Short mmCIF file of the C-alpha atoms (twelve columns), coordinates in Angstrom:
data_MODEL
# 
_entry.id   MODEL 
# 
loop_
_atom_site.group_PDB 
_atom_site.id 
_atom_site.type_symbol 
_atom_site.label_atom_id 
_atom_site.label_alt_id 
_atom_site.label_comp_id 
_atom_site.label_asym_id 
_atom_site.label_seq_id 
_atom_site.Cartn_x 
_atom_site.Cartn_y 
_atom_site.Cartn_z 
_atom_site.pdbx_PDB_model_num 
ATOM 1   C CA . UNK A 1   39.591 -19.318 -27.995 1 
ATOM 2   C CA . UNK A 2   37.296 -16.194 -27.242 1 
ATOM 3   C CA . UNK A 3   37.936 -12.563 -27.693 1 
ATOM 4   C CA . UNK A 4   36.930 -10.983 -24.417 1 
ATOM 5   C CA . UNK A 5   37.539 -7.287  -25.671 1 
ATOM 6   C CA . UNK A 6   40.135 -5.427  -27.410 1 
ATOM 7   C CA . UNK A 7   40.581 -1.672  -26.229 1 
ATOM 8   C CA . UNK A 8   43.043 0.983   -25.080 1 
ATOM 9   C CA . UNK A 9   44.929 0.859   -21.954 1 
ATOM 10  C CA . UNK A 10  43.186 3.881   -20.637 1 
ATOM 11  C CA . UNK A 11  39.887 2.624   -22.018 1 
ATOM 12  C CA . UNK A 12  40.111 -0.508  -19.815 1 
ATOM 13  C CA . UNK A 13  41.818 1.109   -16.412 1 
ATOM 14  C CA . UNK A 14  39.127 4.132   -16.157 1 
ATOM 15  C CA . UNK A 15  36.376 1.501   -15.232 1 
ATOM 16  C CA . UNK A 16  38.675 -0.719  -13.630 1 
ATOM 17  C CA . UNK A 17  39.966 1.755   -11.341 1 
ATOM 18  C CA . UNK A 18  36.168 2.717   -10.495 1 
ATOM 19  C CA . UNK A 19  35.791 -0.698  -9.133  1 
ATOM 20  C CA . UNK A 20  38.841 -1.888  -7.666  1 
ATOM 21  C CA . UNK A 21  38.668 0.476   -4.302  1 
ATOM 22  C CA . UNK A 22  36.802 -1.909  -2.726  1 
ATOM 23  C CA . UNK A 23  38.880 -5.230  -3.499  1 
ATOM 24  C CA . UNK A 24  40.558 -6.606  -0.490  1 
ATOM 25  C CA . UNK A 25  43.869 -8.138  -0.806  1 
ATOM 26  C CA . UNK A 26  43.229 -10.762 1.587   1 
ATOM 27  C CA . UNK A 27  39.985 -12.546 1.818   1 
ATOM 28  C CA . UNK A 28  38.993 -15.955 2.922   1 
ATOM 29  C CA . UNK A 29  37.105 -16.373 -0.569  1 
ATOM 30  C CA . UNK A 30  39.842 -16.136 -3.486  1 
ATOM 31  C CA . UNK A 31  37.077 -14.912 -6.143  1 
ATOM 32  C CA . UNK A 32  36.297 -11.901 -4.033  1 
ATOM 33  C CA . UNK A 33  39.913 -10.649 -5.065  1 
ATOM 34  C CA . UNK A 34  38.497 -10.611 -8.500  1 
ATOM 35  C CA . UNK A 35  36.564 -8.413  -10.712 1 
ATOM 36  C CA . UNK A 36  33.812 -9.839  -12.942 1 
ATOM 37  C CA . UNK A 37  33.682 -9.011  -16.408 1 
ATOM 38  C CA . UNK A 38  30.588 -9.564  -18.416 1 
ATOM 39  C CA . UNK A 39  28.752 -8.420  -21.674 1 
ATOM 40  C CA . UNK A 40  25.624 -5.951  -21.167 1 
ATOM 41  C CA . UNK A 41  24.327 -5.041  -24.545 1 
ATOM 42  C CA . UNK A 42  27.263 -3.694  -26.578 1 
ATOM 43  C CA . UNK A 43  29.105 -2.714  -23.232 1 
ATOM 44  C CA . UNK A 44  31.361 -4.688  -20.896 1 
ATOM 45  C CA . UNK A 45  30.366 -4.573  -17.331 1 
ATOM 46  C CA . UNK A 46  32.920 -4.387  -14.483 1 
ATOM 47  C CA . UNK A 47  31.804 -5.526  -11.105 1 
ATOM 48  C CA . UNK A 48  33.524 -5.878  -7.773  1 
ATOM 49  C CA . UNK A 49  32.180 -7.110  -4.592  1 
ATOM 50  C CA . UNK A 50  33.222 -7.509  -0.887  1 
ATOM 51  C CA . UNK A 51  29.749 -8.878  0.389   1 
ATOM 52  C CA . UNK A 52  29.326 -5.412  2.127   1 
ATOM 53  C CA . UNK A 53  29.431 -3.095  -1.043  1 
ATOM 54  C CA . UNK A 54  28.981 -3.843  -4.901  1 
ATOM 55  C CA . UNK A 55  30.197 -1.658  -7.271  1 
ATOM 56  C CA . UNK A 56  29.267 -1.776  -11.044 1 
ATOM 57  C CA . UNK A 57  30.434 0.239   -14.001 1 
ATOM 58  C CA . UNK A 58  30.564 -0.098  -17.807 1 
ATOM 59  C CA . UNK A 59  33.134 0.549   -20.649 1 
ATOM 60  C CA . UNK A 60  32.092 1.360   -23.935 1 
ATOM 61  C CA . UNK A 61  34.152 -0.731  -26.170 1 
ATOM 62  C CA . UNK A 62  32.482 -3.123  -28.406 1 
ATOM 63  C CA . UNK A 63  32.432 -6.831  -26.724 1 
ATOM 64  C CA . UNK A 64  31.777 -10.137 -28.692 1 
ATOM 65  C CA . UNK A 65  28.492 -11.899 -29.065 1 
ATOM 66  C CA . UNK A 66  29.796 -15.257 -27.557 1 
ATOM 67  C CA . UNK A 67  31.542 -13.437 -24.638 1 
ATOM 68  C CA . UNK A 68  31.033 -15.570 -21.358 1 
ATOM 69  C CA . UNK A 69  31.231 -13.615 -18.122 1 
ATOM 70  C CA . UNK A 70  34.803 -14.466 -16.518 1 
ATOM 71  C CA . UNK A 71  36.588 -13.042 -13.375 1 
ATOM 72  C CA . UNK A 72  40.238 -12.167 -13.129 1 
ATOM 73  C CA . UNK A 73  42.506 -10.991 -10.155 1 
ATOM 74  C CA . UNK A 74  41.594 -7.171  -10.077 1 
ATOM 75  C CA . UNK A 75  45.023 -5.924  -8.395  1 
ATOM 76  C CA . UNK A 76  46.958 -7.979  -10.991 1 
ATOM 77  C CA . UNK A 77  45.092 -6.672  -13.925 1 
ATOM 78  C CA . UNK A 78  45.183 -3.161  -12.559 1 
ATOM 79  C CA . UNK A 79  49.045 -3.518  -12.083 1 
ATOM 80  C CA . UNK A 80  49.538 -5.215  -15.651 1 
ATOM 81  C CA . UNK A 81  47.498 -2.022  -17.399 1 
ATOM 82  C CA . UNK A 82  49.528 0.649   -15.230 1 
ATOM 83  C CA . UNK A 83  52.688 -0.882  -16.708 1 
ATOM 84  C CA . UNK A 84  51.511 -0.916  -20.428 1 
ATOM 85  C CA . UNK A 85  51.960 2.177   -22.913 1 
ATOM 86  C CA . UNK A 86  48.763 4.598   -21.947 1 
ATOM 87  C CA . UNK A 87  47.885 4.757   -25.735 1 
ATOM 88  C CA . UNK A 88  48.807 0.878   -26.323 1 
ATOM 89  C CA . UNK A 89  45.890 -1.201  -27.636 1 
ATOM 90  C CA . UNK A 90  45.364 -4.301  -25.564 1 
ATOM 91  C CA . UNK A 91  43.516 -7.459  -26.474 1 
ATOM 92  C CA . UNK A 92  42.059 -10.097 -24.295 1 
ATOM 93  C CA . UNK A 93  41.684 -13.785 -25.181 1 
ATOM 94  C CA . UNK A 94  39.872 -16.532 -22.746 1 
ATOM 95  C CA . UNK A 95  40.692 -20.077 -23.345 1 
ATOM 96  C CA . UNK A 96  40.734 -23.038 -20.739 1 
ATOM 97  C CA . UNK A 97  40.324 -20.867 -17.496 1 
ATOM 98  C CA . UNK A 98  43.278 -18.578 -18.983 1 
ATOM 99  C CA . UNK A 99  43.017 -15.051 -19.700 1 
ATOM 100 C CA . UNK A 100 45.491 -13.903 -22.257 1 
ATOM 101 C CA . UNK A 101 46.531 -10.283 -22.629 1 
ATOM 102 C CA . UNK A 102 48.506 -8.918  -25.421 1 
ATOM 103 C CA . UNK A 103 49.911 -5.276  -25.806 1 
ATOM 104 C CA . UNK A 104 53.019 -3.709  -27.667 1 
ATOM 105 C CA . UNK A 105 54.895 -6.873  -27.354 1 
ATOM 106 C CA . UNK A 106 54.068 -7.969  -24.193 1 
ATOM 107 C CA . UNK A 107 51.906 -10.833 -23.325 1 
ATOM 108 C CA . UNK A 108 50.345 -12.086 -19.836 1 
ATOM 109 C CA . UNK A 109 48.622 -15.160 -18.811 1 
ATOM 110 C CA . UNK A 110 46.131 -14.948 -15.778 1 
ATOM 111 C CA . UNK A 111 43.846 -17.524 -14.273 1 
ATOM 112 C CA . UNK A 112 40.157 -16.753 -14.193 1 
ATOM 113 C CA . UNK A 113 37.368 -18.207 -12.508 1 
ATOM 114 C CA . UNK A 114 33.976 -18.629 -13.962 1 
ATOM 115 C CA . UNK A 115 31.669 -15.746 -13.580 1 
ATOM 116 C CA . UNK A 116 28.640 -17.723 -12.459 1 
ATOM 117 C CA . UNK A 117 30.374 -18.318 -9.576  1 
ATOM 118 C CA . UNK A 118 31.220 -14.973 -8.594  1 
ATOM 119 C CA . UNK A 119 28.835 -13.662 -5.509  1 
ATOM 120 C CA . UNK A 120 26.431 -10.571 -6.162  1 
ATOM 121 C CA . UNK A 121 24.287 -8.788  -3.828  1 
ATOM 122 C CA . UNK A 122 20.762 -10.069 -3.225  1 
ATOM 123 C CA . UNK A 123 18.753 -7.637  -5.579  1 
ATOM 124 C CA . UNK A 124 16.145 -5.698  -3.730  1 
ATOM 125 C CA . UNK A 125 12.593 -4.983  -5.510  1 
ATOM 126 C CA . UNK A 126 11.293 -2.896  -2.946  1 
ATOM 127 C CA . UNK A 127 12.914 0.421   -2.252  1 
ATOM 128 C CA . UNK A 128 10.978 2.532   0.079   1 
ATOM 129 C CA . UNK A 129 12.826 6.089   -0.221  1 
ATOM 130 C CA . UNK A 130 14.279 7.687   -3.303  1 
ATOM 131 C CA . UNK A 131 15.768 11.209  -3.932  1 
ATOM 132 C CA . UNK A 132 18.514 12.980  -5.696  1 
ATOM 133 C CA . UNK A 133 21.035 15.440  -5.303  1 
ATOM 134 C CA . UNK A 134 24.140 16.673  -7.076  1 
ATOM 135 C CA . UNK A 135 27.447 15.175  -6.495  1 
ATOM 136 C CA . UNK A 136 28.830 18.172  -5.488  1 
ATOM 137 C CA . UNK A 137 26.284 18.576  -2.390  1 
ATOM 138 C CA . UNK A 138 26.565 14.884  -1.460  1 
ATOM 139 C CA . UNK A 139 30.406 15.006  -1.600  1 
ATOM 140 C CA . UNK A 140 30.153 18.278  0.474   1 
ATOM 141 C CA . UNK A 141 28.145 16.552  2.857   1 
ATOM 142 C CA . UNK A 142 30.472 13.707  3.434   1 
ATOM 143 C CA . UNK A 143 33.566 15.406  3.684   1 
ATOM 144 C CA . UNK A 144 31.984 17.660  6.363   1 
ATOM 145 C CA . UNK A 145 31.659 14.729  8.801   1 
ATOM 146 C CA . UNK A 146 33.710 11.574  7.518   1 
ATOM 147 C CA . UNK A 147 36.735 12.251  9.689   1 
ATOM 148 C CA . UNK A 148 34.671 11.842  12.976  1 
ATOM 149 C CA . UNK A 149 33.419 8.317   12.255  1 
ATOM 150 C CA . UNK A 150 35.124 5.664   14.773  1 
ATOM 151 C CA . UNK A 151 37.749 3.496   13.570  1 
ATOM 152 C CA . UNK A 152 36.808 -0.277  14.268  1 
ATOM 153 C CA . UNK A 153 34.927 0.457   17.396  1 
ATOM 154 C CA . UNK A 154 33.311 -2.448  19.290  1 
ATOM 155 C CA . UNK A 155 30.193 -0.146  19.217  1 
ATOM 156 C CA . UNK A 156 29.727 -1.162  15.603  1 
ATOM 157 C CA . UNK A 157 27.266 1.555   14.976  1 
ATOM 158 C CA . UNK A 158 30.004 4.152   15.349  1 
ATOM 159 C CA . UNK A 159 31.659 2.866   12.559  1 
ATOM 160 C CA . UNK A 160 29.841 4.526   9.896   1 
ATOM 161 C CA . UNK A 161 27.711 7.677   9.061   1 
ATOM 162 C CA . UNK A 162 23.972 8.405   10.448  1 
ATOM 163 C CA . UNK A 163 21.816 9.608   7.311   1 
ATOM 164 C CA . UNK A 164 18.668 11.143  7.984   1 
ATOM 165 C CA . UNK A 165 15.994 12.230  5.800   1 
ATOM 166 C CA . UNK A 166 13.393 15.073  6.548   1 
ATOM 167 C CA . UNK A 167 11.295 17.105  4.405   1 
ATOM 168 C CA . UNK A 168 13.553 19.034  1.927   1 
ATOM 169 C CA . UNK A 169 16.702 18.197  3.866   1 
ATOM 170 C CA . UNK A 170 19.258 15.406  4.424   1 
ATOM 171 C CA . UNK A 171 21.561 14.984  7.455   1 
ATOM 172 C CA . UNK A 172 24.630 13.641  8.124   1 
ATOM 173 C CA . UNK A 173 25.981 12.563  11.342  1 
ATOM 174 C CA . UNK A 174 29.259 10.887  12.738  1 
ATOM 175 C CA . UNK A 175 30.669 10.099  16.032  1 
ATOM 176 C CA . UNK A 176 33.585 8.446   17.653  1 
ATOM 177 C CA . UNK A 177 32.365 9.018   21.197  1 
ATOM 178 C CA . UNK A 178 34.756 11.666  21.866  1 
ATOM 179 C CA . UNK A 179 33.465 14.151  19.202  1 
ATOM 180 C CA . UNK A 180 30.293 14.616  16.850  1 
ATOM 181 C CA . UNK A 181 29.840 15.874  13.684  1 
ATOM 182 C CA . UNK A 182 26.668 17.268  12.111  1 
ATOM 183 C CA . UNK A 183 26.240 18.582  8.564   1 
ATOM 184 C CA . UNK A 184 22.890 19.229  6.548   1 
ATOM 185 C CA . UNK A 185 21.994 19.974  2.920   1 
ATOM 186 C CA . UNK A 186 18.376 21.444  1.588   1 
ATOM 187 C CA . UNK A 187 17.349 18.938  -1.032  1 
ATOM 188 C CA . UNK A 188 13.997 19.552  -2.672  1 
ATOM 189 C CA . UNK A 189 13.568 16.010  -3.782  1 
ATOM 190 C CA . UNK A 190 13.515 14.338  -0.053  1 
ATOM 191 C CA . UNK A 191 9.417  14.118  0.939   1 
ATOM 192 C CA . UNK A 192 10.033 11.137  3.277   1 
ATOM 193 C CA . UNK A 193 11.472 10.335  6.637   1 
ATOM 194 C CA . UNK A 194 14.217 7.738   6.967   1 
ATOM 195 C CA . UNK A 195 17.298 7.498   9.606   1 
ATOM 196 C CA . UNK A 196 20.054 4.457   8.282   1 
ATOM 197 C CA . UNK A 197 23.676 4.110   9.062   1 
ATOM 198 C CA . UNK A 198 26.009 3.713   6.147   1 
ATOM 199 C CA . UNK A 199 29.123 1.760   6.566   1 
ATOM 200 C CA . UNK A 200 32.227 3.948   6.997   1 
ATOM 201 C CA . UNK A 201 33.968 2.065   3.703   1 
ATOM 202 C CA . UNK A 202 30.897 2.849   1.788   1 
ATOM 203 C CA . UNK A 203 31.271 6.794   2.795   1 
ATOM 204 C CA . UNK A 204 35.107 6.327   1.888   1 
ATOM 205 C CA . UNK A 205 34.147 5.055   -1.652  1 
ATOM 206 C CA . UNK A 206 31.588 7.566   -2.371  1 
ATOM 207 C CA . UNK A 207 34.155 10.212  -1.505  1 
ATOM 208 C CA . UNK A 208 36.395 8.672   -3.792  1 
ATOM 209 C CA . UNK A 209 34.053 8.513   -6.760  1 
ATOM 210 C CA . UNK A 210 32.104 11.332  -6.383  1 
ATOM 211 C CA . UNK A 211 33.083 14.651  -8.308  1 
ATOM 212 C CA . UNK A 212 32.482 18.227  -7.695  1 
ATOM 213 C CA . UNK A 213 29.713 18.701  -10.457 1 
ATOM 214 C CA . UNK A 214 26.076 19.361  -10.636 1 
ATOM 215 C CA . UNK A 215 25.336 15.706  -12.143 1 
ATOM 216 C CA . UNK A 216 22.745 14.125  -10.291 1 
ATOM 217 C CA . UNK A 217 22.989 11.357  -7.722  1 
ATOM 218 C CA . UNK A 218 20.000 9.088   -7.657  1 
ATOM 219 C CA . UNK A 219 19.845 7.471   -4.137  1 
ATOM 220 C CA . UNK A 220 17.256 4.693   -3.210  1 
ATOM 221 C CA . UNK A 221 16.987 3.192   0.320   1 
ATOM 222 C CA . UNK A 222 15.615 -0.046  1.616   1 
ATOM 223 C CA . UNK A 223 15.318 -2.124  4.615   1 
ATOM 224 C CA . UNK A 224 18.853 -3.498  4.512   1 
ATOM 225 C CA . UNK A 225 20.721 -1.676  1.390   1 
ATOM 226 C CA . UNK A 226 21.349 1.724   0.147   1 
ATOM 227 C CA . UNK A 227 21.853 2.507   -3.469  1 
ATOM 228 C CA . UNK A 228 24.138 5.291   -5.382  1 
ATOM 229 C CA . UNK A 229 23.618 5.695   -9.026  1 
ATOM 230 C CA . UNK A 230 25.426 8.358   -10.921 1 
ATOM 231 C CA . UNK A 231 27.344 8.788   -14.193 1 
ATOM 232 C CA . UNK A 232 28.068 5.173   -15.195 1 
ATOM 233 C CA . UNK A 233 28.478 3.779   -11.551 1 
ATOM 234 C CA . UNK A 234 26.164 1.987   -9.294  1 
ATOM 235 C CA . UNK A 235 27.061 1.298   -5.841  1 
ATOM 236 C CA . UNK A 236 25.047 -0.988  -3.605  1 
ATOM 237 C CA . UNK A 237 25.929 -1.123  0.081   1 
ATOM 238 C CA . UNK A 238 24.754 -2.861  2.979   1 
ATOM 239 C CA . UNK A 239 23.573 -0.878  5.790   1 
ATOM 240 C CA . UNK A 240 24.458 -1.266  9.452   1 
ATOM 241 C CA . UNK A 241 21.978 -2.346  11.970  1 
ATOM 242 C CA . UNK A 242 22.032 -0.525  15.564  1 
ATOM 243 C CA . UNK A 243 20.872 2.287   17.262  1 
ATOM 244 C CA . UNK A 244 22.938 5.372   16.587  1 
ATOM 245 C CA . UNK A 245 23.307 8.086   19.550  1 
ATOM 246 C CA . UNK A 246 20.914 10.375  19.557  1 
ATOM 247 C CA . UNK A 247 22.572 13.450  18.225  1 
ATOM 248 C CA . UNK A 248 20.165 16.162  19.425  1 
ATOM 249 C CA . UNK A 249 21.085 15.420  22.841  1 
ATOM 250 C CA . UNK A 250 24.725 15.326  22.114  1 
ATOM 251 C CA . UNK A 251 24.712 18.803  20.622  1 
ATOM 252 C CA . UNK A 252 23.852 21.317  23.586  1 
ATOM 253 C CA . UNK A 253 22.387 24.816  22.898  1 
ATOM 254 C CA . UNK A 254 23.417 26.373  26.331  1 
ATOM 255 C CA . UNK A 255 26.849 27.688  25.126  1 
ATOM 256 C CA . UNK A 256 26.917 31.552  26.689  1 
ATOM 257 C CA . UNK A 257 30.499 32.174  25.022  1 
ATOM 258 C CA . UNK A 258 31.216 32.792  21.334  1 
ATOM 259 C CA . UNK A 259 34.239 33.510  19.785  1 
ATOM 260 C CA . UNK A 260 35.055 34.066  16.084  1 
ATOM 261 C CA . UNK A 261 38.860 33.202  15.150  1 
ATOM 262 C CA . UNK A 262 40.803 33.283  12.296  1 
ATOM 263 C CA . UNK A 263 40.645 29.523  11.010  1 
ATOM 264 C CA . UNK A 264 44.124 29.575  9.160   1 
ATOM 265 C CA . UNK A 265 45.901 31.251  12.257  1 
ATOM 266 C CA . UNK A 266 44.507 29.030  14.573  1 
ATOM 267 C CA . UNK A 267 45.077 25.804  12.397  1 
ATOM 268 C CA . UNK A 268 48.939 26.980  11.903  1 
ATOM 269 C CA . UNK A 269 49.497 27.407  15.656  1 
ATOM 270 C CA . UNK A 270 47.850 24.208  16.561  1 
ATOM 271 C CA . UNK A 271 50.257 22.427  14.224  1 
ATOM 272 C CA . UNK A 272 53.077 23.971  15.543  1 
ATOM 273 C CA . UNK A 273 52.230 23.124  18.950  1 
ATOM 274 C CA . UNK A 274 51.438 19.615  18.094  1 
ATOM 275 C CA . UNK A 275 55.066 18.930  17.605  1 
ATOM 276 C CA . UNK A 276 55.693 18.527  21.211  1 
ATOM 277 C CA . UNK A 277 52.436 17.434  22.370  1 
ATOM 278 C CA . UNK A 278 52.465 14.140  24.274  1 
ATOM 279 C CA . UNK A 279 53.463 11.140  21.828  1 
ATOM 280 C CA . UNK A 280 50.367 9.262   22.549  1 
ATOM 281 C CA . UNK A 281 46.714 8.606   20.881  1 
ATOM 282 C CA . UNK A 282 45.517 11.763  22.981  1 
ATOM 283 C CA . UNK A 283 47.979 13.899  21.630  1 
ATOM 284 C CA . UNK A 284 46.810 16.464  24.491  1 
ATOM 285 C CA . UNK A 285 47.278 20.136  24.244  1 
ATOM 286 C CA . UNK A 286 45.850 23.124  26.388  1 
ATOM 287 C CA . UNK A 287 43.576 25.868  25.344  1 
ATOM 288 C CA . UNK A 288 43.848 29.010  27.784  1 
ATOM 289 C CA . UNK A 289 41.204 31.767  27.016  1 
ATOM 290 C CA . UNK A 290 42.656 35.201  29.004  1 
ATOM 291 C CA . UNK A 291 41.909 38.553  28.468  1 
ATOM 292 C CA . UNK A 292 42.182 39.286  24.760  1 
ATOM 293 C CA . UNK A 293 44.217 36.549  24.309  1 
ATOM 294 C CA . UNK A 294 44.297 32.821  23.441  1 
ATOM 295 C CA . UNK A 295 47.020 30.809  24.410  1 
ATOM 296 C CA . UNK A 296 47.905 27.369  23.059  1 
ATOM 297 C CA . UNK A 297 50.512 24.795  24.861  1 
ATOM 298 C CA . UNK A 298 51.783 21.582  24.774  1 
ATOM 299 C CA . UNK A 299 54.368 19.492  26.649  1 
ATOM 300 C CA . UNK A 300 55.421 15.772  26.545  1 
ATOM 301 C CA . UNK A 301 57.202 13.264  28.753  1 
ATOM 302 C CA . UNK A 302 60.592 14.767  27.669  1 
ATOM 303 C CA . UNK A 303 59.475 17.983  29.562  1 
ATOM 304 C CA . UNK A 304 59.480 19.760  26.027  1 
ATOM 305 C CA . UNK A 305 57.258 22.267  25.731  1 
ATOM 306 C CA . UNK A 306 55.633 24.638  23.175  1 
ATOM 307 C CA . UNK A 307 53.379 27.955  23.551  1 
ATOM 308 C CA . UNK A 308 51.518 30.017  21.156  1 
ATOM 309 C CA . UNK A 309 49.919 33.173  21.527  1 
ATOM 310 C CA . UNK A 310 46.942 34.547  19.519  1 
ATOM 311 C CA . UNK A 311 45.012 37.845  19.830  1 
ATOM 312 C CA . UNK A 312 41.140 37.228  20.813  1 
ATOM 313 C CA . UNK A 313 38.302 39.301  21.325  1 
ATOM 314 C CA . UNK A 314 37.715 37.680  24.955  1 
ATOM 315 C CA . UNK A 315 37.028 39.716  28.079  1 
ATOM 316 C CA . UNK A 316 35.741 37.202  30.577  1 
ATOM 317 C CA . UNK A 317 36.903 34.941  33.118  1 
ATOM 318 C CA . UNK A 318 40.146 32.964  32.357  1 
ATOM 319 C CA . UNK A 319 39.247 29.483  31.076  1 
ATOM 320 C CA . UNK A 320 41.771 26.384  30.697  1 
ATOM 321 C CA . UNK A 321 40.596 23.505  28.368  1 
ATOM 322 C CA . UNK A 322 42.685 20.574  27.260  1 
ATOM 323 C CA . UNK A 323 41.871 18.587  23.930  1 
ATOM 324 C CA . UNK A 324 43.126 16.203  21.741  1 
ATOM 325 C CA . UNK A 325 44.880 18.209  19.036  1 
ATOM 326 C CA . UNK A 326 43.687 15.895  16.127  1 
ATOM 327 C CA . UNK A 327 40.273 16.549  16.894  1 
ATOM 328 C CA . UNK A 328 40.426 20.183  16.393  1 
ATOM 329 C CA . UNK A 329 42.875 19.772  13.236  1 
ATOM 330 C CA . UNK A 330 40.605 17.473  11.449  1 
ATOM 331 C CA . UNK A 331 37.624 20.214  11.447  1 
ATOM 332 C CA . UNK A 332 39.935 23.134  10.985  1 
ATOM 333 C CA . UNK A 333 41.554 21.122  7.721   1 
ATOM 334 C CA . UNK A 334 38.127 20.377  6.707   1 
ATOM 335 C CA . UNK A 335 36.818 23.689  6.915   1 
ATOM 336 C CA . UNK A 336 37.514 26.291  3.945   1 
ATOM 337 C CA . UNK A 337 36.191 29.341  5.621   1 
ATOM 338 C CA . UNK A 338 38.140 32.461  6.589   1 
ATOM 339 C CA . UNK A 339 37.040 32.001  10.628  1 
ATOM 340 C CA . UNK A 340 35.584 29.599  12.654  1 
ATOM 341 C CA . UNK A 341 33.245 30.187  15.936  1 
ATOM 342 C CA . UNK A 342 34.236 28.518  19.011  1 
ATOM 343 C CA . UNK A 343 31.348 28.514  21.573  1 
ATOM 344 C CA . UNK A 344 32.445 28.065  25.358  1 
ATOM 345 C CA . UNK A 345 30.070 27.302  28.364  1 
ATOM 346 C CA . UNK A 346 32.944 29.008  30.745  1 
ATOM 347 C CA . UNK A 347 33.927 25.495  32.330  1 
ATOM 348 C CA . UNK A 348 37.210 23.686  31.809  1 
ATOM 349 C CA . UNK A 349 35.261 20.304  31.903  1 
ATOM 350 C CA . UNK A 350 32.544 21.161  29.307  1 
ATOM 351 C CA . UNK A 351 32.594 20.538  25.768  1 
ATOM 352 C CA . UNK A 352 33.187 22.914  23.350  1 
ATOM 353 C CA . UNK A 353 31.020 23.625  19.913  1 
ATOM 354 C CA . UNK A 354 32.551 24.372  16.778  1 
ATOM 355 C CA . UNK A 355 30.409 25.816  14.050  1 
ATOM 356 C CA . UNK A 356 31.294 27.786  10.522  1 
ATOM 357 C CA . UNK A 357 29.916 31.475  10.093  1 
ATOM 358 C CA . UNK A 358 26.743 31.473  7.437   1 
ATOM 359 C CA . UNK A 359 26.258 27.992  7.884   1 
ATOM 360 C CA . UNK A 360 23.491 27.106  10.242  1 
ATOM 361 C CA . UNK A 361 23.520 23.197  9.702   1 
ATOM 362 C CA . UNK A 362 27.434 22.347  10.530  1 
ATOM 363 C CA . UNK A 363 27.809 21.718  14.252  1 
ATOM 364 C CA . UNK A 364 31.448 20.057  15.521  1 
ATOM 365 C CA . UNK A 365 31.025 18.958  19.155  1 
ATOM 366 C CA . UNK A 366 34.361 18.248  21.117  1 
ATOM 367 C CA . UNK A 367 34.530 16.788  24.526  1 
ATOM 368 C CA . UNK A 368 37.443 18.034  26.594  1 
ATOM 369 C CA . UNK A 369 40.529 15.994  28.328  1 
ATOM 370 C CA . UNK A 370 41.582 16.510  31.952  1 
ATOM 371 C CA . UNK A 371 44.376 18.649  32.343  1 
# 
């Protein structure tokens, strides 16, 4: 019998929860539902891989010299540890491809698979681009655009985020074909140019793992992979092949009307109107820009109606524009500013630009619906 580790429940849960987020519940390769446990120096490495993303982190509890790498069902291990006392001491032993966990009078026996059989993403030797930014800056960048990524679109390159490196600048762009979000962060360490598409799942995992701190994230880009290293975490992801739409062409510059509106008031009125919006994917509402007034209205197939009026500093010709209300709610929920700026062309069939005061890098373009 080989003792794998002995540690507190909390000390085990922390690294496990870091990697378990990418583990699929159903997979054609049973070993991909497992987490790899292997000795690295005096630490235990926890590794999960779904053939698109690989996350590695480490636990600082001592590990025996004769430990062999093993894999065990990640979700089962997580559920067991969560059910045990938080301060309990857990010991794990492996014998005959079975892992035995013991803690506070409880005993569990789990099937294992050999660690040598666990698939790992190929190691890249030639990383072309390297830069660093703080966790808070990267988290902020992803947060500003993630909601506009497509969901399972047949245009696979839309199911992710465009990351663009320019001298001293990192841009992030996402679009589902109906709206586009663009944001950027000034990053001194960027001294090369690149443009890559990061998968949606990778963006979601990074948002889960990053915290709002000034700790650095080391980012490296190769032809087919991107790597993030921060704290005790390494996340490696494959990149999406394909040509992302030209975001510069999608963001018009010929808007003639610019209106500043209270974000919270606008958000609350949209949420009220959405209650009676048509119950389909479009969730259509109508915005009417009139003399010093913005009217928000919605109706459905049951001929029910909702109408909200907001005071607005507008004196031009009346404009009626239809929108999917979800697209407006997404950006208003993301923004934490007191107000937002809505830019119009004065036509009901033209796109609308939403931007934030004192932020020259954020742009959100929404296509209208026919009303």
